[in-house]
Every structure is written in C-alpha cells, then in structure tokens.
C-alpha atoms as one frame of an Amber mdcrd trajectory, in Angstrom:
protein
   0.023   0.012   0.127   1.167   3.518  -0.666   1.925   5.405   2.317   1.878
   9.369   2.742   3.650  10.071   5.840   6.058  12.947   5.441   6.041  14.047
   9.290   2.560  15.443   9.238   0.110  12.900   7.742  -0.750   9.685   9.023
  -2.951   6.813   7.615  -5.249   5.283  10.149  -5.310   2.220   8.316  -3.238
   0.535   5.469  -4.308   0.093   1.973  -6.273   2.627  -0.324  -9.798   2.095
   1.231 -10.345   5.748   1.296  -9.409   6.208   5.047  -8.987   9.849   6.207
  -5.418  10.759   6.469  -4.953  13.306   9.574  -2.327  15.694  11.036  -0.726
  13.683  13.664  -0.875  16.914  15.953  -4.454  17.711  15.064  -6.035  19.732
  17.956  -9.900  19.045  17.675 -10.619  22.036  20.299  -8.763  25.048  18.806
 -10.443  27.816  17.172 -11.840  27.116  13.899 -10.045  30.243  12.224 -11.480
  33.460  10.500 -15.313  33.494   9.765 -14.172  34.976   6.428 -12.140  31.884
   5.481 -13.138  29.898   2.383 -12.758  26.379   1.617 -11.371  24.692  -1.538
 -10.629  21.445  -2.814  -7.291  20.588  -4.230  -6.822  16.848  -5.852  -3.167
  15.599  -6.242  -3.594  13.393  -9.189  -2.104   9.890  -9.944   0.836  11.587
 -12.195   1.905  13.606  -8.842   1.457  10.604  -6.517   3.543   8.487  -8.972
   6.452  11.028  -9.125   6.170  11.358  -5.247   5.411  15.223  -5.348   2.598
  15.061  -2.810   4.568  16.581  -0.008   6.241  19.348  -2.425   2.791  20.391
  -3.444   1.029  20.337  -0.012   4.123  22.439   1.455   3.679  25.000  -1.147
   0.090  25.390  -0.166   0.798  25.563   3.563   3.365  28.046   2.998   1.168
  30.207   1.159  -0.849  30.295   4.362  -3.689  27.675   3.806  -4.903  25.563
   6.646  -5.391  21.998   5.826  -8.684  20.680   7.060  -8.620  17.092   5.773
  -6.508  14.729   3.555  -7.574  11.485   2.065  -5.575   8.998  -0.179  -7.571
   6.804  -2.111  -8.291   4.994  -5.314 -11.222   6.971  -7.155 -13.898   4.953
  -8.523 -15.490   5.416 -11.952 -18.444   7.101 -10.458 -16.351   9.218  -8.485
 -14.148  10.515 -11.132 -17.260  11.043 -13.541 -19.030  13.157 -10.777 -16.043
  15.119 -10.569 -15.135  15.714 -14.192 -18.702  15.444 -15.772 -18.630  14.932
 -19.440 -14.714  14.809 -19.463 -14.459  11.083 -19.851 -10.641  11.008 -20.758
  -9.657  13.276 -17.636 -12.032  10.996 -15.523 -10.304   7.661 -16.829  -6.927
   9.159 -15.842  -8.105   9.908 -12.237  -8.801   6.189 -11.696  -5.382   5.166
 -13.164  -3.798   5.403  -9.794  -3.870   6.627  -6.306  -4.994  10.196  -5.719
  -4.752  12.355  -2.758  -7.943  14.509  -2.021  -7.237  17.736   0.161  -9.374
  20.219   1.839  -7.911  23.638   2.656  -9.013  26.741   4.342  -8.090  30.593
   4.225  -9.548  33.868   3.629  -9.751  34.131  -0.366  -8.269  30.515  -0.715
 -10.070  29.525  -3.991  -8.399  32.461  -5.992  -5.226  31.936  -4.202  -4.897
  28.110  -4.849  -5.664  28.658  -8.569  -2.939  31.257  -8.737  -0.422  28.896
  -6.723  -1.706  26.062  -9.225  -0.723  28.071 -12.256  -2.309  27.529 -15.797
  -3.616  24.182 -16.616  -1.301  23.973 -19.319   2.251  23.984 -17.853   3.870
  25.652 -20.869   1.504  28.639 -20.231   2.209  28.312 -16.356   4.393  31.115
 -14.734   7.480  29.913 -12.986   7.030  29.847  -9.292   3.779  28.055  -9.726
   3.208  24.294  -9.048   2.588  23.354 -12.750   5.220  25.983 -14.060   7.724
  24.482 -11.966   6.896  20.768 -11.788   4.789  19.788 -14.927   5.359  19.733
 -18.599   2.318  17.857 -19.965  -1.279  19.385 -20.205  -2.588  15.838 -19.686
  -0.254  15.334 -16.687  -0.638  18.647 -14.925  -0.415  17.311 -11.362  -3.450
  18.904  -9.563  -6.812  19.902  -9.930  -8.193  22.892  -8.069 -11.810  24.216
  -7.563 -12.532  26.965  -9.944 -15.131  28.754  -7.651 -17.246  28.582  -4.506
 -19.739  26.345  -6.134 -17.348  24.009  -7.555 -15.540  23.971  -4.169 -18.671
  22.928  -2.264 -19.645  20.163  -4.785 -16.029  18.741  -5.084 -15.324  18.816
  -1.212 -18.523  16.863  -0.859 -17.498  13.940  -3.225 -14.429  13.174  -0.984
 -15.058  14.573   2.711 -17.868  14.337   5.073 -19.198  17.432   6.726 -17.581
  16.664  10.133 -14.220  16.280   8.400 -14.572  19.532   6.710 -15.524  21.398
  10.154 -12.775  19.767  12.113 -10.335  22.443  13.569  -7.322  22.874  11.191
  -3.978  21.902  12.552  -0.952  24.219  12.610   1.572  23.999   9.949   4.366
  21.723  10.586   6.811  22.381   7.737  10.369  23.069   8.715   9.773  21.957
  12.460  11.400  19.094  13.667   9.610  17.586  16.503  11.578  15.944  19.399
  10.100  12.193  19.852   9.821  11.372  23.524  12.030   8.498  24.734   9.139
   6.264  25.419   7.621   6.748  22.177  10.818   6.123  20.360  11.373   2.789
  22.222   7.786   1.887  21.332   8.494   2.706  17.484  11.804   0.812  17.596
  10.012  -2.315  18.787  11.058  -2.350  22.459   9.362  -1.328  25.844  12.381
   0.108  27.297  13.070   4.037  26.907  16.225   4.991  24.794  19.474   5.476
  26.957  20.089   9.213  27.119
C-alpha cells in the first residue's frame, strides 16, 4: 500500500480504502479560524503521486498560508471520477489510473489563491514559481486539480469528505519544524518497551 507519511500526515489504516489521513498533531478543540475563510478542494492526481510530489505540493500550499482541514488518499472509483469531471471522460479515466490524494484547505480568499498557486492548466503557459510551471510539462499530466469557484469547491469537497471532516479544527503548519520524539515513544517505535538511553 502507498503511504503518505511525511512528518505531518498519518494513515489510520493500511491500503487505499479511502481512510482519512489526518495531521498527527491535530487539535480538535482549537479555534476554527476566521469566519471570512473560504474552503477549497485540491486533488493531487496520479501523476503527482507517482512522482512522489505530494509533499512538495502540499508544502507550497501550507507556505502560502492555507490551513489543511482534511486529507484522504484513495483509489477513485469510476463513479467518483465522472461525478468530478462530468462529461470529460478522458480526464475521468486518468483519475482512476492510480492513487490520488484529496485535500481540503481553508483560508480567506483561498479559492483564487489556490488557483494562482497552481498556475495555468497548460504547464507551458504556467508562470515559473507556480506548481505546474515548476513541476509539470504535459497538459494531460498537470499534477493537480483545483476548485474553480465557490460552487465548484462545495460540490467537489462533498465528493471526498464528510461534513464533520470539513468542520474539524485545522492543525498548525509543521513544515520546517523537527519535533522531538519522547524516549518512550521512540522505544515503542523501535519495537522495545524500554526508553532509549540518554
């Protein structure tokens, strides 16, 4: 099974059964954030997952100031892909060709900001500094899909996440922060019950 554990996202079960992948330091009772915040959906497509670009992409979104609400790795079904793309059968078929990562983000003005961060759908036209401008070359393999407007964001988020997941408190960013692992936890991870020697 494909793992997506880069220091901030942990799968609650093995395999690609659509389990929610959450921040390991999620705080359920913290403030929900600004009431002006929008939500948007960013899909990390099979080409990006296959090239192990998932962390590079999500790190850019976090550094932009977006808050991650939910993250799920799964194998999209034909029905889900067609519901997402509508009449675009070719794109729907590609979405089911490998694992994807569905992510939900929140921030004031996040819909327009995420589109700008992604860059033009044709990587040849995308500005350098955008995700597609820096990391993609093929319009048919352009790494991500981003909600175009508020109506699209609402519809797309509902395809991949429950209302409870979307209303959970966002976790603080963790990029660039190395967290010390307690000795007891380190010992457990190493397969021993004894804390590591100081």
